[in-house]
N, C-alpha and C positions, 0 to 999 in steps of 0.2 A: 518554044524557040529552041532549036537543037544545038546551036553553037554559041550561046551567050549573046552579048550585045556590045556594040561600040557606040560611043558618043563623042561629040566635040567638047573639048575641055573649055571651061570658062576661065579666062586668064585673070579675072579680077582677084587680087590677092586676098586671101582670108587667113593670113598669117596670124592674126590675133586670136584665132581659135586653137592654135597649136603652141605648145610649150616644148620646144625641142621636137621630139617625135610623139609627144603625148597630146591627146585631144582634150581640150578644156571642156567640151560638152559631154564627156564620158566620166564615169566613176572609175578610178584607177585601182586595179587589183594586180600588182606586178607578179608575173610568173617567172620562175627560174628557168623555164624551158624555152630558150631562145639562143641564137648565135649571131655572129656577124654576117652581114651580107657580103658576098664577094665584091671587091672594090669596083669591078667593071659593070656591075648590075645596078640598074635603076628600077624603082618601083613603077611598073607600067600596067599591071594587071590586078584585078580584085577577084578573089575566088569566094563564092558564096557557098556556105555549108549549112547543114541543119543539125541540131543536137538537142536532146532532152535526156535527163538522167533522173531516174530510170526512164527508158523510152516511153514517151507519151505522158510523162508527168512534168508539169510546168511549175515554175516558182521554186523557192528554196535555194540553197547554196551549193548543191551537188556539182554543178558545172564549174563554179568558181573553185571549189575544192579540187576537182579533177585537174583543172589547168594549173593549179599551184601545188600539186603533188600531196594534197592533204585529204584525199577521199578515203574514207574508212571502208576497206573491202568487205567488212562484215555488216555494213550499214544497210545493205539490200542484196539479195541473191545476184542481181545483175552486176553489181560492183565488183564481185570476186574476179570476174574476167578482165577487169581493168587494172588489177593490182600490178604495180611496177611499170605501167605504161606512162611515158612522159611525152605529153603533147601540149600544144597551146594554139591560140589564134591571136590575132591582133585585137579583134573586137568580138563581143557578144551583143546581139540586139535582142533584148527581152520582148515578151509578147506585148507589153504595153508601150514599147518604144524606147525604154531605157537602154543606154549604151554603156557597156562595161569594157574597159581596155585592159589587156593583160601584157602586151608587149609594145614597145615603142615602134612606130612605123620605120624608124631608121634601122631597126634590127630585123632579123630573120626569125619569124615564128615557125613553129613545127606543126603545120596544119594540113598540107597537101600530100605529104608522103611521096611515094613514087609517082611522078606526074610529068606531064609535058604539055605545052601549048604552042601551036604553030611551029612544031618541030624543035622547040627549045625545051630541054629537060629541066628538072629540078625547079618547079614553079615556086617553091618556098623562097628561092633566091631573089625573085623579082616580083613578088606579089604581096598583096595584103590578104590576110585571112579574115573573113567576116562570117561568124557563126550566127545563125538565126535560131532562136529558141523555138523548136518545133520538131515534128516527126517527119522523116523522109516520106515524100509522097502526099502529105497532108497539106491543108491550106495554112497560110500565114495571116497574121492580123494586119489591118490597115496601118496601124501605128508603126509596125515593123518596116513596111515599105517606105513610109515617109522618113523615118529615122535613117534607114539605109541610104536613101537617095541623098539626104542632107549630108551624111557622113562621106559618101563617095564624092559629092560635089566639093566638100571642104578638102578632102584628100587630094583631089585633082587640081586644086588651086595651088598646091605646093609641090606635088609630085606629078610626073607624066602618066597618070592613070587614065587610060583611054578605052579599056576593055573590061567587061565584067562577065565572068563565066561561073558555072557551077562546078562543084567538086566532080560531078559526073562527067563534065566535059574534059577535065584535065587528067582524070584517072578512069576512063571508060572501062566497064567490065569489072573494075575493082570497087568503085564507089558509085552510089546512085543518088546522092543528095545534091541539092535539096529536093529533087524529084519533081514529078508532074504536078504537085500541088503548088509549086512556086510559079507566080504569074510574071514571066519575063516582060510581057508587053506592058503591064502595069508599072513595073520599075522603069522601063524605057520611057513611058509617058512622063513620069515624075522627073526623070533626068532631063528630058527635053524641056519641061517647064522651067527647070532651074537655069536654062540657057536664055530664057526670054527676058 
């Protein structure tokens, strides 16, 4: 699917799974890398990314250290190129489906960089950043699709999130994740099921 997907929001409140902007079904690892959303912007988009540190290596705490500015640049040759980089996402979905949250959804995480969707620039202002532990272009685990669909459903119950796109869609030519290994139709089916 080249342009992400849209789905109808379910309006049944799931406020019990949120504490402010923090997801109760996630493990919280607060990142200092965030800012305030512009007051006129509402969360209406979710951007799917992929990440593994070092690339292709799963598990461990390198992603959490990276998003909290604690990654040791001497810990692996690849990490040296990340020294001084300050980024974050709202959520990380691990291979087994565990969700880690770094930034409140009320705040602006630093995940999309220079980006635009439907002619509106600065996607960080109005989106949720959801990182899937994986390698760009490779396949993702079933548990990750289930956890991501549940997270998006729960987010859409309190925010007007109606579209899901990849980083590749909001920053074409600059980013390619999650890439061809991500099954957009599978996610769409899971989101549709959540509406039944």
